[in-house]
N, C-alpha and C positions, 0 to 999 in steps of 0.2 A: 739315506732318506732324501727324497727329492720333493721340494715344495713348490707347487705352482701358485702364483699370485695373479689374480685376474684384475684388470684395470678397466673400470667403467667410468662414464661421466653421468649423463642423464638417461633415465629410463622413462621415455615419453615418446609421443608422436613427433616425427621430424617436422619442424616448422617449414612452411613453403619457401621462405627466403633464407634458409640457413646456409651460411657460407661453409660451414664445417659439419656436414651431416654425419660424419663419423663420431661425433660427440653423443649421438642419440642411439638408443636401442629401443625399439617399440616394445611395449609391455608383453605382448603375446610371444615375441621372440625371446625376451628375457625369461619368461616362464619355460619355454622349450629348452633354453640353455640350462636352467636350474634342474629341470627334469633329467637332462642328460647327465649332469654331475651326480645326481642322486642314483641313477641307474648304474653308474660306474663305481659307486661306493665311496665317493668323496665325502669328507666331513670337514666343516669349517672350523678353523682355530683362530685365535687372536695372535697379534704380533708378540704380545707378552709371553704367550705359551711357546712360540717358536724360539724367542730369544732365551727363555729358560732352558729349553731343550738343547740349544747350542752350548749352554754352560754346563750341560750334563745333569740338569735338574728336571725330572719328570719324563713322561713318555708322550708319544703322539699316536693318533689313530693310524691305521694301515695306509690310508690315502688322505693325508691332510691337504687342505687348500685354504687360502685366504682370498676373500672377495673384497675388492676395494672400489670406492667411488670418489672421484676427484670433485672438489668445488662445493658439494653439499646442496645440490638443487632440490627445491621443494617437491618436485615430482617424485623424489625418492620416497617421501612419506606416503604419497598417494598410490604409487604403483609398485615400487621395488620392495618396500618393507612388508606389505601383506604377502607378497609372493615368497619372500625369504622365510617368513614365518610358516607359510604353508609347507615348505620343504624342510623345515627345521634347521635352516641355515642362519648364520650370523654374518656380519660384514663390518668393515672399517670405512668410515667416511672422513675424508680430509677436508677440513673447514678453513676458509679464509676469514680470519677472526674479525677484521674490521667490517666485513660485508655480511655478517650473520643477520638474517632478516631483511636483507636488501636485495640487490641484483648483482649479476656478473659484470660489474662495471669495468673490469679489466679487458673485456672482449667487445669493444664498441661496434665492430662490424657485424657482430652476431645479434640476433634478436635478444632483447632483454629478458632474462629468465629469473624468476624469483628464487631466492635461496631459503633454506631452512631457518626458522626462527628459534629462539630459546625454548619456547614451549614444546615445539615439535622435537627438538633435540633431546629435551629432558624425557619425553615419552619414549623415544626410540632407545635412549641410553638405558632406561629402566627395563626395557624389554631385551637387552643384550646386545644392542648395536654399539660399536666402539667408535670413538671420535678422536682424531689426531690432527696435526697441524699441516696447513698448506700455505703458511706464512701469514702476514698481516694484511697485505694488499695484493698479493699474487704477482710480484715483479720477477723478471728473470734475474736470478741471484748472481749470475756471472756477468751481468751487464751494469751493475751498480757498484759504487765504492764499497769496500769491505766493511766499513763501519755502518753503512746503511743496511747491508745484508745481515750483519749481526743483529742490528736492531729489529729487523723484520723477524728474525728467528726467535729472539728472546721475548719480544713483546707479544708475539702470537702465542708462544708457549705459555706465558704467564696468564694472558687473558683467557685462554681456553681452560687452563687449570682452574681458574676461579669459576668459570661457567660450569664446568663439569664436576668440580669438586674431586678431582683425581689427577694424578700426574699425567702429563702429555710427553711421550717419549719417542714418537715416530714422526718423521717429516716426509712430506711429498714435495719434491723440488718443482716449483712452477715451470711449466713448459718442458719439464725434464732437464732443465739447464743446470749442470753441476760440473765441478772440476775439483782438483785436489784442494784448492784454497777454500772452496765452498764447503767441502766435506769437513775440513778442519774447523771452520766456523760452526758447523752444525754440532760437532762434538763439544766445542767450547760453550755453545748455548745450552747444552745439557741433554741433547737427543741421544738415544741409544741405537737408532737405526733410521734409514731413509730409503725411499724407493725411487726407481727409475723405470723407464719403459724399454724393455729389450726382450726378444722372444727366447728366453731361456728359463729353466727351472733352477731353483735355489737349492744349495746343499749347505751343510754346516761349515764348509770352507768358503762360502760366498761372503764377500765383504759386506757387513751389515749396513753400511752406508751406500751400498749399491745393490740392494735387493731388486731383482729383476721382476718385471710384470708383463703379462701378455695382454695386449690391447684387444678389447672385445668391442665390436660394433655391429651395425645392422647387417654386415656381410658374414658374420660368424654364425653359420648354420650349425645345428646340432652335429651333423656329420663332420664338418670342419673342426669344430671344437674337440670332438672325440679323437680325430686323427692327430690334431696338434698336440694334445696331451699325451697320446700314445707315442708319437714320434719323439717328443722332447724327453720323455722318460728314459729313452734308450740312447739319447744323444750323448756322446762322450763329452 
């Protein structure tokens, strides 16, 4: 079984002065990407279901997929969530716990973007959207002392568990920065899995603390998405 995990950030119009336009996917393009996944027979699953399957517990659809969003931009509630519902898809959103209801303060060169607040998160969670951790303030975990990195991991996990009233078990490394020491800290903090950005599909042999994701942006046409998924399914 091969599992693709898609990596999105904001589903919104690209701001005129954005320094990183790859963080944005326009809504109509997102809709076309979801339509492509539906035509190809993909069904969304949660990280919990994938981890259970790895342990030999339960089954998966013929073509499982996980759709993820980093940072928790408020535009997800306006644009992405209604489209996900239309196609019968779910998703996982990685939240920066200290910034909930605020802005992406970790990206000062970028335009300030509002982030999901508690009310929006509760509504989306009730409708089947999953939320996991993107640390407390979004630092590069490899660039700070280990005790600070551990605090980022544990405090974010605890704060989100209180907000969501459920266990938080999956981590998204900010900026994709991770190494063996950071992975050890993530395990110590109580996470069961973590994601990186790498153009590969996952199998049951993939390190759960290095689950790979395919970066999706405004250049990902339906044809390119279809070809990428087909090619990676047969890549040894």
